[in-house]
N, C-alpha and C positions, 0 to 999 in steps of 0.2 A: 322715587326714593326706594331703595332696596330694603328687604326685610332686615338685613344685617345693620344697616344704618339706622333703622327705627328701633332696634333692640335696646340700646342704652337708655333712651327716654322711657320706653315701656317697662324697663326693669326698675326705674325709680319709683319709690313708694308715693302714692297719693295720700296726702294727709287732709282729713276733713273732720268737721265737728261730728260728734256722736249723735245718734238719734235713738228714740225709744226702741226702734226695730233692731238695734244692734245688741240689745241686752243678752239674748240667747247666745249669739256668736261670741261676745266678749266673756260671758260666763264660761263657755266651753274653752276658750283660749286660756282663761285663768286656771282652769282645772288641768289642761294639758301642759302648761308651763310651770305648775307648782313644783318647787324644789326646795329642799332644806338649805340650799346654798343662799337663797335670797328671801325665803318666806318666813315670817315670824308668826304666821297664823297656822293652825293645825292643818294637816293634810285634808283636802276636801273629800267628803263622803256623802253619798245620797241620803236623804233627799236634799237636793241643792236649793239654797235660797236664791231668789231672783237677784241678778246682777245689779239692776237698777232698783232702788227703793227710796224712801223719803230722804235719807241722809246721803244718798249716792245717785244723783240725777245725771242724765246725759250731758247737760250743759257744761259740766266740769271736765269733760273728756274730749280728747282728739283721737281719732282712729286712723291707723295706717292700713292702706290696702295695697296689695300686689295682685295683679291679674284678676281684679274684681272681688277679692275676698279679704276680710279683715285678718291682718297678720300681726297687729300690735296696737297698743293704746298707751296714752299717758293721761294721768289725772292731775289737773292743776287746780289748786284751791288756796284760799286764805288760810294761813296756819292757825289763826285764832279769830274770834269775832271782834277783837279789840280795835278801836279806831286808831290807837297809837301804833299798830303795826299793819295798818291797811295798805301800806306801800310795799308790802312783802307778799309774794306768792310762793307756794310750796308745791313741789312735785311730790305727790302722794302715791305714786305708783307708775311704773313704766314696765311694760311687758312686751316681749317680742317672741313670736313663734319660733321654735328651733329651726324650722325649715326656711325661715327668712333671715336668719342670722348671717352676718357678713355681707348684707346687701344694702347697708346704709339706713335700715329702718329705725334703729334706736337713735342714731344721730339726727335723722330727719324729725322724729318725734320730739327729741330734746330741743332742737332749734325751733320747732313750731311752738312748743310750750313757752320758750323764752319770748318769742315774738308775740304770742297771745298775752303773756304777762305784761309786756310793754304796752300793748293796746289797752289793757285794763288799767293802765296808769301806774303799774308797779315799777319801782326803781331797784328792786332786789329780788333774787330768787334763791330758794334753799331746797335742800332735800336731805334725806337720811338714807344711808346704805350700810349694809352689814360689812364689817371690817374685812372679812375673808372673800368678799365678792370682787375680786381683782379686775375682771373684765368691765364691770359697771363702773368701778372707781376710775379706771383708765379712761373710759369714754367721758365721764364727767370732767375729769382733769383736762382732757384734750379740748373741751369746750369752755374752759376758763373757770371751772369750779375749783375752789380750794377747800382743804380740810379746815374747819373752824372749831372743831371740838370732837372729842371721842368719849363715849360713855363705855368704859371697860366692862365686859361681861354683862351687858344690859339685857341680853336675851338668852334663855336656855332653850336650845334647839335640840333636835335629834342627835346631832353630832357633838353637842357640848355647848359651852358658853360662847357667845359671840358679841363682839364689840358693835356698838351703834355709832357710826361715823356721821357727823354732821358736816355737810358741805354747803357752800353758798357762793354767790358771785353778784356783782353789781350788774345792773341792766343799763347803766348809763352808756351813751354812745362812745365808741372807742376813739 
């Protein structure tokens, strides 16, 4: 097999469960990718809190690697502790390093999150995205997510008020 024929497979992201050891790298990734386009939290400033803590454990995360280094993650969780919506999983963060954009990392993480939600017995998946984040909204729509609600002006960011767009989809087999 020539190096050129091996290239496409090696350029695909490896998606794996997060481990405690990923905390530092994922925290750094969070800081590097922070942007007022998608962040509702304040700009990170030292001293930085640990990425993993009591309410944010590795078991809820999948990590994307390219060439052996973390270049993205997705957090999948139950939206509430209520038994009545135990069939729902929510994407509570999806991050891709700028150097890895356009290489299928976000799509691979999104698909892995949906597969993980199905394995957990979920029949529905939801997420929230800022209204002006057109690239993320387009990705979600291309994977079957539909806008299910909009909270106008829900967040006051550096750039002004931003809508909170609620999206979701069924996880039932097609």
